[in-house]
Structure formats: structure tokens, C-alpha cells
N, C-alpha and C positions, 0 to 999 in steps of 0.2 A: 395043039399049040404050035404056032408058027416058030420058026427057028430064031427070029429076031426077039421074040418075047423070052425065049429060053436063054438066049445070050444076055439079055438085059437083066433077067433074074440072077444069073450067075455073077455078072459084074456087080450088081447091087449087093449080093451076099458077100462077095469078096471085099467090097468097100466097107461093109458093116464089120466084118471080121477084122480088117486092118485097123479100123477106128477103135474097136474094143481092145485089140492087142496093143495099140499105141497107148491107150489110157492105162492099161495094166503096167506097161513098161515105164510110163511116166510116174506112176505111184511108187514103183520100186526104186526109180532114180531119185525121187524126192526123199524117200526114206533113207536111202544110202547117203545122200548129201547131208541130210539133217544129222544123221548119226556121226558122220565124219566131222562135221562142224562142231558138234557137241563134244566129241572126243578131243578135239584140238583146242577147245575153249573159244571157238569162233561163233559169230552170230550168223545164222542162215537168214538171208533177206527175202522178203516178199513171198516166200513159199512158191515161187514160180520157177519152172524149169522149161527152157526152150530147147526143142529137140529137132533132130533131122535123122533120116535114115541114110547111113553111109553106104552100105552095100549088103549083099548076101554073103554069108560066111558059114563055114562048117564048125559045129561045136566038137567037143571031145568024143562024142559018140558018132560023129560023121554025118549028123543031120544038118540040113540046110536051115539056117536061122537068119533073122534080120539083125544086123549090127547097127545100133543107134548110138549117137552121141548127144547127150543132153548137157546144156550149159546152164549154170546157175550163178548167183551172186552171193557173196558173203562179206562180212566185215570183221576186221580184227580189232578195231578201235571203237566202233559204233558210229563213226562219222565218215567213213569212206566205203567204197565198194570195190571188191576184188572179184575176179572171175575164177570159176572152177568148172570142172566138167566130169561127167560120169559116162563111161562107155559100157553099154550093155550088149551082150550077145544073147539074143532071145530074151529071156527074163532073168538072166544071170549077170551080175556086175562083173565086168571084165577088168576095167581100170577106173580109178577114181583119182582125179588130179585136183589138189589144192595148191595154189601158188605158194611157194615158200615164203615164210615170213621175212620181211625186210628189217634188218637191224642196222642202226646207225652206229658206226664205230667212231668215237671221237678222235680227231686228229691231234695227237699229243705232241707238242713241240718240245715239252720238257723231258720227254723220254730219251734216254741215251741208248736204247736198244737199237741194234741194226736189224732191219727187216730184209730178208732175202727173198 
């Protein structure tokens, strides 16, 4: 077998592995985002997660893993969209970010309290 065919087979195998590994990480990210939204009483939108590979990083055991950040959308009222993200190291959730809820505090002119 010529060297070019061997290289092609290795590159193709690496591409298939990367694709399958990315699908597995995406499934884990979707599940983590859905669970976080359910715990906070939020609606996970579209069941879509958009991801990118950030870098190579070492896990707690010192093994080299891919660090991926996946972004998703959720709604707190049902008629808006907010962004959240999940960062995975390998297949483990490292960080999950849901934007804090925005609360409107009424501006009370009748209040005699001094705010410092």
C-alpha cells in the first residue's frame, strides 16, 4: 500500500473519530443545558446547541482532552431568547452558564429611605 493511501486512511479515520466524539459531546451538552433550564424553571429552545472547539486542555488525570464551548438559547418568559453556554472538557461538563435573571425594580418616588 503506497504511503499516500495510508495517510489518507489515517486522516479519514481521525475525521470520523472527531465527528463521532463531537456528536457525543453535543448530546452531553444538550442534556446538561436541558437539565439546568428545567431546574431554573426556564424553557430550553429549539434543542439546538452550536459548538466550537476552544483548545486542547488537560483533565484532572493529566490526559489531553478537547475543550468545547457549546452555546444554546433559552427563554424565561416564553416570548424572548437568552443565550447560555456549556463548556465541556472531554465529555465532562466543566462550566454551565445561564445568564442571570433580569428583575425590574420599580423606582419609588414615595419612598423616604436613603439608598447609599
